[in-house]
N, CA, C and O atoms as a GROMACS GRO file, in nm:
protein
  468
    1MET      N    1   0.087  -0.118   0.001
    1MET     CA    2   0.002   0.002   0.000
    1MET      C    3   0.091   0.125   0.002
    1MET      O    4   0.187   0.134   0.079
    2GLU      N    5   0.056   0.218  -0.085
    2GLU     CA    6   0.140   0.332  -0.097
    2GLU      C    7   0.056   0.459  -0.060
    2GLU      O    8  -0.060   0.471  -0.099
    3LYS      N    9   0.115   0.548   0.013
    3LYS     CA   10   0.045   0.672   0.050
    3LYS      C   11   0.131   0.786  -0.002
    3LYS      O   12   0.254   0.784   0.007
    4ASN      N   13   0.062   0.887  -0.059
    4ASN     CA   14   0.126   1.006  -0.108
    4ASN      C   15   0.098   1.123  -0.016
    4ASN      O   16  -0.017   1.148   0.020
    5TRP      N   17   0.204   1.195   0.022
    5TRP     CA   18   0.186   1.311   0.113
    5TRP      C   19   0.251   1.433   0.042
    5TRP      O   20   0.342   1.418  -0.039
    6ARG      N   21   0.206   1.545   0.074
    6ARG     CA   22   0.264   1.672   0.027
    6ARG      C   23   0.300   1.758   0.146
    6ARG      O   24   0.221   1.779   0.237
    7LEU      N   25   0.423   1.808   0.141
    7LEU     CA   26   0.465   1.908   0.240
    7LEU      C   27   0.431   2.048   0.186
    7LEU      O   28   0.501   2.103   0.101
    8THR      N   29   0.323   2.102   0.237
    8THR     CA   30   0.269   2.230   0.187
    8THR      C   31   0.297   2.348   0.275
    8THR      O   32   0.273   2.462   0.232
    9GLN      N   33   0.346   2.329   0.392
    9GLN     CA   34   0.382   2.442   0.478
    9GLN      C   35   0.484   2.399   0.585
    9GLN      O   36   0.479   2.287   0.637
   10ILE      N   37   0.574   2.488   0.615
   10ILE     CA   38   0.672   2.473   0.723
   10ILE      C   39   0.655   2.587   0.820
   10ILE      O   40   0.664   2.704   0.784
   11ASN      N   41   0.630   2.550   0.942
   11ASN     CA   42   0.609   2.649   1.046
   11ASN      C   43   0.746   2.710   1.076
   11ASN      O   44   0.837   2.640   1.117
   12PRO      N   45   0.759   2.840   1.057
   12PRO     CA   46   0.892   2.904   1.075
   12PRO      C   47   0.945   2.891   1.215
   12PRO      O   48   1.066   2.876   1.232
   13TRP      N   49   0.859   2.898   1.318
   13TRP     CA   50   0.903   2.885   1.457
   13TRP      C   51   0.959   2.747   1.483
   13TRP      O   52   1.059   2.734   1.552
   14SER      N   53   0.896   2.645   1.427
   14SER     CA   54   0.947   2.505   1.436
   14SER      C   55   1.086   2.490   1.373
   14SER      O   56   1.176   2.427   1.427
   15ALA      N   57   1.096   2.554   1.252
   15ALA     CA   58   1.227   2.552   1.183
   15ALA      C   59   1.333   2.619   1.261
   15ALA      O   60   1.446   2.570   1.264
   16VAL      N   61   1.304   2.730   1.325
   16VAL     CA   62   1.404   2.803   1.409
   16VAL      C   63   1.441   2.719   1.528
   16VAL      O   64   1.560   2.705   1.556
   17LYS      N   65   1.346   2.662   1.600
   17LYS     CA   66   1.378   2.578   1.712
   17LYS      C   67   1.465   2.458   1.677
   17LYS      O   68   1.559   2.426   1.748
   18THR      N   69   1.431   2.392   1.564
   18THR     CA   70   1.506   2.274   1.525
   18THR      C   71   1.648   2.319   1.484
   18THR      O   72   1.745   2.253   1.522
   19ALA      N   73   1.661   2.424   1.411
   19ALA     CA   74   1.793   2.470   1.366
   19ALA      C   75   1.873   2.512   1.485
   19ALA      O   76   1.995   2.492   1.484
   20PHE      N   77   1.815   2.569   1.588
   20PHE     CA   78   1.891   2.616   1.707
   20PHE      C   79   1.944   2.492   1.785
   20PHE      O   80   2.057   2.492   1.834
   21MET      N   81   1.859   2.388   1.793
   21MET     CA   82   1.908   2.267   1.860
   21MET      C   83   2.019   2.196   1.783
   21MET      O   84   2.113   2.142   1.842
   22LEU      N   85   2.008   2.197   1.652
   22LEU     CA   86   2.113   2.143   1.566
   22LEU      C   87   2.243   2.225   1.575
   22LEU      O   88   2.353   2.171   1.568
   23ALA      N   89   2.227   2.357   1.590
   23ALA     CA   90   2.343   2.439   1.603
   23ALA      C   91   2.415   2.419   1.733
   23ALA      O   92   2.537   2.425   1.741
   24ILE      N   93   2.334   2.394   1.838
   24ILE     CA   94   2.397   2.363   1.966
   24ILE      C   95   2.473   2.231   1.960
   24ILE      O   96   2.585   2.222   2.010
   25ALA      N   97   2.414   2.133   1.901
   25ALA     CA   98   2.484   2.004   1.884
   25ALA      C   99   2.613   2.017   1.796
   25ALA      O  100   2.717   1.957   1.825
   26ALA      N  101   2.600   2.096   1.690
   26ALA     CA  102   2.719   2.120   1.603
   26ALA      C  103   2.826   2.195   1.680
   26ALA      O  104   2.945   2.165   1.664
   27SER      N  105   2.789   2.290   1.761
   27SER     CA  106   2.884   2.370   1.838
   27SER      C  107   2.955   2.291   1.934
   27SER      O  108   3.076   2.304   1.948
   28ILE      N  109   2.882   2.204   2.007
   28ILE     CA  110   2.946   2.112   2.103
   28ILE      C  111   3.044   2.018   2.032
   28ILE      O  112   3.157   1.999   2.077
   29SER      N  113   3.001   1.962   1.922
   29SER     CA  114   3.091   1.870   1.848
   29SER      C  115   3.210   1.945   1.794
   29SER      O  116   3.321   1.893   1.802
   30LEU      N  117   3.193   2.063   1.742
   30LEU     CA  118   3.307   2.139   1.693
   30LEU      C  119   3.408   2.170   1.807
   30LEU      O  120   3.529   2.160   1.787
   31THR      N  121   3.356   2.208   1.924
   31THR     CA  122   3.439   2.235   2.034
   31THR      C  123   3.523   2.111   2.077
   31THR      O  124   3.644   2.119   2.099
   32VAL      N  125   3.455   2.002   2.086
   32VAL     CA  126   3.526   1.877   2.126
   32VAL      C  127   3.637   1.841   2.026
   32VAL      O  128   3.751   1.814   2.063
   33VAL      N  129   3.598   1.843   1.895
   33VAL     CA  130   3.692   1.807   1.789
   33VAL      C  131   3.813   1.902   1.789
   33VAL      O  132   3.927   1.856   1.780
   34VAL      N  133   3.788   2.032   1.798
   34VAL     CA  134   3.895   2.133   1.796
   34VAL      C  135   3.984   2.110   1.917
   34VAL      O  136   4.106   2.110   1.901
   35LEU      N  137   3.931   2.092   2.033
   35LEU     CA  138   4.012   2.074   2.151
   35LEU      C  139   4.091   1.947   2.150
   35LEU      O  140   4.209   1.948   2.186
   36LEU      N  141   4.032   1.839   2.111
   36LEU     CA  142   4.110   1.716   2.099
   36LEU      C  143   4.219   1.724   1.995
   36LEU      O  144   4.330   1.674   2.015
   37SER      N  145   4.187   1.788   1.884
   37SER     CA  146   4.294   1.808   1.778
   37SER      C  147   4.402   1.894   1.830
   37SER      O  148   4.518   1.867   1.800
   38TRP      N  149   4.374   2.000   1.906
   38TRP     CA  150   4.477   2.090   1.956
   38TRP      C  151   4.563   2.012   2.054
   38TRP      O  152   4.686   2.023   2.053
   39LEU      N  153   4.498   1.934   2.140
   39LEU     CA  154   4.574   1.858   2.241
   39LEU      C  155   4.665   1.756   2.176
   39LEU      O  156   4.778   1.734   2.219
   40LEU      N  157   4.613   1.692   2.070
   40LEU     CA  158   4.696   1.594   2.005
   40LEU      C  159   4.815   1.656   1.925
   40LEU      O  160   4.924   1.601   1.923
   41LEU      N  161   4.790   1.769   1.860
   41LEU     CA  162   4.898   1.838   1.789
   41LEU      C  163   5.000   1.897   1.886
   41LEU      O  164   5.120   1.897   1.861
   42ARG      N  165   4.950   1.944   1.995
   42ARG     CA  166   5.042   1.996   2.098
   42ARG      C  167   5.126   1.891   2.164
   42ARG      O  168   5.245   1.911   2.187
   43ALA      N  169   5.061   1.773   2.196
   43ALA     CA  170   5.136   1.665   2.259
   43ALA      C  171   5.240   1.603   2.163
   43ALA      O  172   5.347   1.560   2.205
   44ALA      N  173   5.204   1.600   2.034
   44ALA     CA  174   5.291   1.542   1.936
   44ALA      C  175   5.406   1.637   1.895
   44ALA      O  176   5.503   1.594   1.832
   45GLY      N  177   5.393   1.763   1.932
   45GLY     CA  178   5.493   1.863   1.901
   45GLY      C  179   5.489   1.919   1.758
   45GLY      O  180   5.584   1.981   1.709
   46VAL      N  181   5.378   1.896   1.697
   46VAL     CA  182   5.368   1.936   1.555
   46VAL      C  183   5.378   2.088   1.539
   46VAL      O  184   5.440   2.134   1.443
   47LEU      N  185   5.320   2.166   1.630
   47LEU     CA  186   5.331   2.312   1.622
   47LEU      C  187   5.473   2.364   1.635
   47LEU      O  188   5.511   2.458   1.566
   48THR      N  189   5.549   2.305   1.720
   48THR     CA  190   5.685   2.348   1.735
   48THR      C  191   5.767   2.304   1.611
   48THR      O  192   5.847   2.382   1.560
   49VAL      N  193   5.748   2.186   1.566
   49VAL     CA  194   5.825   2.139   1.445
   49VAL      C  195   5.789   2.230   1.321
   49VAL      O  196   5.877   2.268   1.244
   50PHE      N  197   5.661   2.262   1.304
   50PHE     CA  198   5.620   2.347   1.196
   50PHE      C  199   5.682   2.482   1.208
   50PHE      O  200   5.729   2.535   1.107
   51SER      N  201   5.684   2.542   1.323
   51SER     CA  202   5.749   2.671   1.344
   51SER      C  203   5.898   2.665   1.317
   51SER      O  204   5.951   2.755   1.252
   52ASP      N  205   5.968   2.562   1.364
   52ASP     CA  206   6.108   2.545   1.336
   52ASP      C  207   6.138   2.533   1.184
   52ASP      O  208   6.230   2.594   1.131
   53THR      N  209   6.053   2.450   1.118
   53THR     CA  210   6.069   2.430   0.975
   53THR      C  211   6.052   2.559   0.895
   53THR      O  212   6.128   2.590   0.803
   54LEU      N  213   5.950   2.632   0.934
   54LEU     CA  214   5.919   2.761   0.871
   54LEU      C  215   6.035   2.858   0.891
   54LEU      O  216   6.075   2.930   0.800
   55GLY      N  217   6.087   2.856   1.014
   55GLY     CA  218   6.201   2.946   1.043
   55GLY      C  219   6.326   2.906   0.964
   55GLY      O  220   6.401   2.993   0.919
   56ASP      N  221   6.348   2.775   0.946
   56ASP     CA  222   6.463   2.732   0.863
   56ASP      C  223   6.445   2.769   0.716
   56ASP      O  224   6.542   2.803   0.648
   57LEU      N  225   6.327   2.763   0.669
   57LEU     CA  226   6.298   2.789   0.528
   57LEU      C  227   6.316   2.943   0.499
   57LEU      O  228   6.376   2.983   0.399
   58LEU      N  229   6.264   3.023   0.590
   58LEU     CA  230   6.268   3.169   0.565
   58LEU      C  231   6.390   3.232   0.625
   58LEU      O  232   6.417   3.349   0.596
   59GLY      N  233   6.464   3.163   0.705
   59GLY     CA  234   6.585   3.221   0.765
   59GLY      C  235   6.563   3.291   0.894
   59GLY      O  236   6.658   3.310   0.969
   60THR      N  237   6.446   3.329   0.924
   60THR     CA  238   6.415   3.395   1.057
   60THR      C  239   6.285   3.343   1.108
   60THR      O  240   6.204   3.292   1.031
   61ALA      N  241   6.263   3.354   1.235
   61ALA     CA  242   6.138   3.316   1.296
   61ALA      C  243   6.043   3.434   1.287
   61ALA      O  244   6.044   3.526   1.369
   62ILE      N  245   5.959   3.426   1.180
   62ILE     CA  246   5.864   3.533   1.164
   62ILE      C  247   5.746   3.522   1.258
   62ILE      O  248   5.703   3.619   1.319
   63VAL      N  249   5.694   3.402   1.267
   63VAL     CA  250   5.577   3.375   1.349
   63VAL      C  251   5.608   3.262   1.447
   63VAL      O  252   5.659   3.158   1.406
   64ASP      N  253   5.578   3.281   1.570
   64ASP     CA  254   5.602   3.176   1.668
   64ASP      C  255   5.461   3.101   1.683
   64ASP      O  256   5.375   3.141   1.761
   65PHE      N  257   5.446   2.996   1.607
   65PHE     CA  258   5.321   2.920   1.601
   65PHE      C  259   5.272   2.866   1.736
   65PHE      O  260   5.154   2.876   1.767
   66PRO      N  261   5.363   2.808   1.816
   66PRO     CA  262   5.318   2.758   1.947
   66PRO      C  263   5.247   2.865   2.032
   66PRO      O  264   5.144   2.838   2.094
   67SER      N  265   5.304   2.986   2.034
   67SER     CA  266   5.239   3.092   2.111
   67SER      C  267   5.116   3.154   2.040
   67SER      O  268   5.021   3.196   2.106
   68LEU      N  269   5.121   3.158   1.904
   68LEU     CA  270   5.014   3.210   1.833
   68LEU      C  271   4.883   3.117   1.846
   68LEU      O  272   4.769   3.164   1.852
   69LEU      N  273   4.910   2.985   1.850
   69LEU     CA  274   4.798   2.889   1.864
   69LEU      C  275   4.793   2.842   2.003
   69LEU      O  276   4.794   2.721   2.028
   70SER      N  277   4.789   2.935   2.100
   70SER     CA  278   4.773   2.897   2.237
   70SER      C  279   4.634   2.843   2.266
   70SER      O  280   4.541   2.859   2.187
   71PHE      N  281   4.622   2.776   2.383
   71PHE     CA  282   4.490   2.713   2.418
   71PHE      C  283   4.383   2.821   2.424
   71PHE      O  284   4.273   2.802   2.370
   72THR      N  285   4.411   2.931   2.486
   72THR     CA  286   4.303   3.038   2.497
   72THR      C  287   4.265   3.097   2.361
   72THR      O  288   4.148   3.124   2.337
   73ARG      N  289   4.364   3.118   2.272
   73ARG     CA  290   4.324   3.160   2.138
   73ARG      C  291   4.242   3.066   2.058
   73ARG      O  292   4.145   3.103   1.993
   74VAL      N  293   4.284   2.940   2.065
   74VAL     CA  294   4.208   2.837   1.992
   74VAL      C  295   4.068   2.823   2.047
   74VAL      O  296   3.972   2.812   1.972
   75LEU      N  297   4.058   2.823   2.182
   75LEU     CA  298   3.926   2.809   2.245
   75LEU      C  299   3.844   2.930   2.218
   75LEU      O  300   3.723   2.916   2.196
   76GLY      N  301   3.899   3.047   2.218
   76GLY     CA  302   3.825   3.172   2.188
   76GLY      C  303   3.775   3.172   2.045
   76GLY      O  304   3.662   3.214   2.021
   77LEU      N  305   3.853   3.127   1.949
   77LEU     CA  306   3.810   3.123   1.811
   77LEU      C  307   3.697   3.021   1.791
   77LEU      O  308   3.602   3.042   1.716
   78CYS      N  309   3.716   2.907   1.864
   78CYS     CA  310   3.611   2.802   1.860
   78CYS      C  311   3.478   2.857   1.913
   78CYS      O  312   3.373   2.828   1.855
   79PHE      N  313   3.480   2.933   2.020
   79PHE     CA  314   3.361   2.988   2.074
   79PHE      C  315   3.301   3.095   1.988
   79PHE      O  316   3.179   3.112   1.985
   80LEU      N  317   3.384   3.168   1.919
   80LEU     CA  318   3.336   3.266   1.824
   80LEU      C  319   3.264   3.204   1.709
   80LEU      O  320   3.158   3.254   1.669
   81VAL      N  321   3.316   3.094   1.653
   81VAL     CA  322   3.256   3.026   1.546
   81VAL      C  323   3.125   2.964   1.594
   81VAL      O  324   3.026   2.963   1.521
   82SER      N  325   3.126   2.908   1.720
   82SER     CA  326   3.003   2.850   1.770
   82SER      C  327   2.897   2.954   1.791
   82SER      O  328   2.779   2.926   1.769
   83ALA      N  329   2.934   3.071   1.831
   83ALA     CA  330   2.832   3.181   1.849
   83ALA      C  331   2.778   3.221   1.716
   83ALA      O  332   2.659   3.248   1.704
   84ALA      N  333   2.863   3.224   1.612
   84ALA     CA  334   2.814   3.254   1.480
   84ALA      C  335   2.716   3.151   1.426
   84ALA      O  336   2.620   3.184   1.356
   85GLN      N  337   2.745   3.024   1.459
   85GLN     CA  338   2.650   2.914   1.423
   85GLN      C  339   2.521   2.934   1.498
   85GLN      O  340   2.416   2.921   1.435
   86LEU      N  341   2.518   2.964   1.619
   86LEU     CA  342   2.397   2.975   1.699
   86LEU      C  343   2.310   3.089   1.649
   86LEU      O  344   2.190   3.090   1.674
   87ILE      N  345   2.368   3.186   1.580
   87ILE     CA  346   2.291   3.297   1.524
   87ILE      C  347   2.252   3.267   1.375
   87ILE      O  348   2.138   3.290   1.336
   88SER      N  349   2.341   3.220   1.300
   88SER     CA  350   2.318   3.203   1.154
   88SER      C  351   2.226   3.086   1.118
   88SER      O  352   2.144   3.098   1.026
   89TRP      N  353   2.239   2.977   1.187
   89TRP     CA  354   2.157   2.859   1.153
   89TRP      C  355   2.011   2.887   1.174
   89TRP      O  356   1.933   2.867   1.080
   90PRO      N  357   1.968   2.933   1.290
   90PRO     CA  358   1.826   2.963   1.305
   90PRO      C  359   1.772   3.072   1.210
   90PRO      O  360   1.659   3.067   1.162
   91ALA      N  361   1.860   3.171   1.187
   91ALA     CA  362   1.819   3.282   1.094
   91ALA      C  363   1.797   3.220   0.954
   91ALA      O  364   1.696   3.247   0.888
   92GLY      N  365   1.895   3.136   0.911
   92GLY     CA  366   1.881   3.069   0.779
   92GLY      C  367   1.764   2.980   0.766
   92GLY      O  368   1.701   2.969   0.661
   93ALA      N  369   1.734   2.913   0.880
   93ALA     CA  370   1.613   2.823   0.876
   93ALA      C  371   1.484   2.903   0.865
   93ALA      O  372   1.389   2.864   0.797
   94PHE      N  373   1.484   3.020   0.937
   94PHE     CA  374   1.362   3.106   0.931
   94PHE      C  375   1.342   3.155   0.789
   94PHE      O  376   1.232   3.146   0.734
   95ILE      N  377   1.452   3.206   0.729
   95ILE     CA  378   1.441   3.264   0.593
   95ILE      C  379   1.398   3.149   0.499
   95ILE      O  380   1.306   3.166   0.418
   96TRP      N  381   1.465   3.032   0.509
   96TRP     CA  382   1.429   2.920   0.420
   96TRP      C  383   1.281   2.877   0.432
   96TRP      O  384   1.216   2.849   0.332
   97SER      N  385   1.231   2.872   0.554
   97SER     CA  386   1.095   2.825   0.572
   97SER      C  387   0.996   2.933   0.517
   97SER      O  388   0.894   2.896   0.458
   98VAL      N  389   1.024   3.061   0.535
   98VAL     CA  390   0.935   3.163   0.484
   98VAL      C  391   0.939   3.153   0.330
   98VAL      O  392   0.833   3.153   0.267
   99LEU      N  393   1.056   3.146   0.269
   99LEU     CA  394   1.061   3.137   0.124
   99LEU      C  395   0.995   3.016   0.071
   99LEU      O  396   0.929   3.020  -0.033
  100TYR      N  397   1.010   2.903   0.144
  100TYR     CA  398   0.942   2.780   0.101
  100TYR      C  399   0.788   2.798   0.104
  100TYR      O  400   0.717   2.758   0.012
  101ASN      N  401   0.740   2.860   0.215
  101ASN     CA  402   0.598   2.886   0.227
  101ASN      C  403   0.543   2.975   0.114
  101ASN      O  404   0.429   2.959   0.070
  102LEU      N  405   0.629   3.069   0.068
  102LEU     CA  406   0.586   3.159  -0.039
  102LEU      C  407   0.587   3.085  -0.176
  102LEU      O  408   0.500   3.110  -0.259
  103VAL      N  409   0.682   2.996  -0.201
  103VAL     CA  410   0.697   2.924  -0.324
  103VAL      C  411   0.602   2.805  -0.334
  103VAL      O  412   0.569   2.763  -0.445
  104VAL      N  413   0.558   2.753  -0.225
  104VAL     CA  414   0.471   2.635  -0.226
  104VAL      C  415   0.341   2.659  -0.298
  104VAL      O  416   0.282   2.569  -0.357
  105GLY      N  417   0.298   2.783  -0.290
  105GLY     CA  418   0.173   2.817  -0.368
  105GLY      C  419   0.188   2.797  -0.520
  105GLY      O  420   0.091   2.767  -0.589
  106LEU      N  421   0.308   2.814  -0.568
  106LEU     CA  422   0.334   2.798  -0.711
  106LEU      C  423   0.361   2.653  -0.749
  106LEU      O  424   0.319   2.607  -0.855
  107THR      N  425   0.432   2.581  -0.661
  107THR     CA  426   0.479   2.450  -0.697
  107THR      C  427   0.389   2.335  -0.638
  107THR      O  428   0.388   2.223  -0.689
  108GLY      N  429   0.318   2.366  -0.537
  108GLY     CA  430   0.228   2.264  -0.477
  108GLY      C  431   0.300   2.183  -0.365
  108GLY      O  432   0.241   2.091  -0.308
  109GLY      N  433   0.421   2.216  -0.335
  109GLY     CA  434   0.495   2.148  -0.224
  109GLY      C  435   0.573   2.030  -0.275
  109GLY      O  436   0.577   1.998  -0.394
  110ILE      N  437   0.637   1.965  -0.178
  110ILE     CA  438   0.718   1.844  -0.204
  110ILE      C  439   0.633   1.724  -0.188
  110ILE      O  440   0.568   1.708  -0.084
  111LYS      N  441   0.632   1.638  -0.284
  111LYS     CA  442   0.555   1.517  -0.277
  111LYS      C  443   0.645   1.404  -0.221
  111LYS      O  444   0.757   1.380  -0.267
  112VAL      N  445   0.590   1.336  -0.121
  112VAL     CA  446   0.656   1.224  -0.056
  112VAL      C  447   0.571   1.102  -0.067
  112VAL      O  448   0.454   1.108  -0.028
  113SER      N  449   0.622   0.990  -0.117
  113SER     CA  450   0.546   0.868  -0.128
  113SER      C  451   0.598   0.771  -0.026
  113SER      O  452   0.719   0.746  -0.019
  114LEU      N  453   0.506   0.714   0.055
  114LEU     CA  454   0.545   0.618   0.162
  114LEU      C  455   0.479   0.486   0.124
  114LEU      O  456   0.364   0.482   0.081
  115ARG      N  457   0.554   0.380   0.141
  115ARG     CA  458   0.504   0.247   0.105
  115ARG      C  459   0.530   0.150   0.217
  115ARG      O  460   0.637   0.154   0.280
  116GLU      N  461   0.432   0.061   0.245
  116GLU     CA  462   0.449  -0.036   0.345
  116GLU      C  463   0.520  -0.158   0.286
  116GLU      O  464   0.493  -0.198   0.173
  117GLU      N  465   0.609  -0.217   0.363
  117GLU     CA  466   0.675  -0.340   0.320
  117GLU      C  467   0.655  -0.455   0.414
  117GLU      O  468   0.706  -0.564   0.388
   0.00000   0.00000   0.00000
């Protein structure tokens, strides 16, 4: 048996709430991945080796990467990106849902077919 459904309206408030929850999950995931990557690179000494190699290639130490990529700077940048996600994702979902609701009058919505197996 097959059922046909049409998505004819998206509630903007529901889209905003869902996008905000997804943005929170993405921000937490981003923070964990960035911090684990930073700890791994720092423990392996990759930042120091990269800084030494760059200094050898250029002849002088232009940038001290270990101090430039300190824990507080990396964490601050990660929080800045997370804050941007928390603002832009719900705003984008709101705009998308409103535009979809405007266009659905012309197109009839998205047709979804469900079938029992």
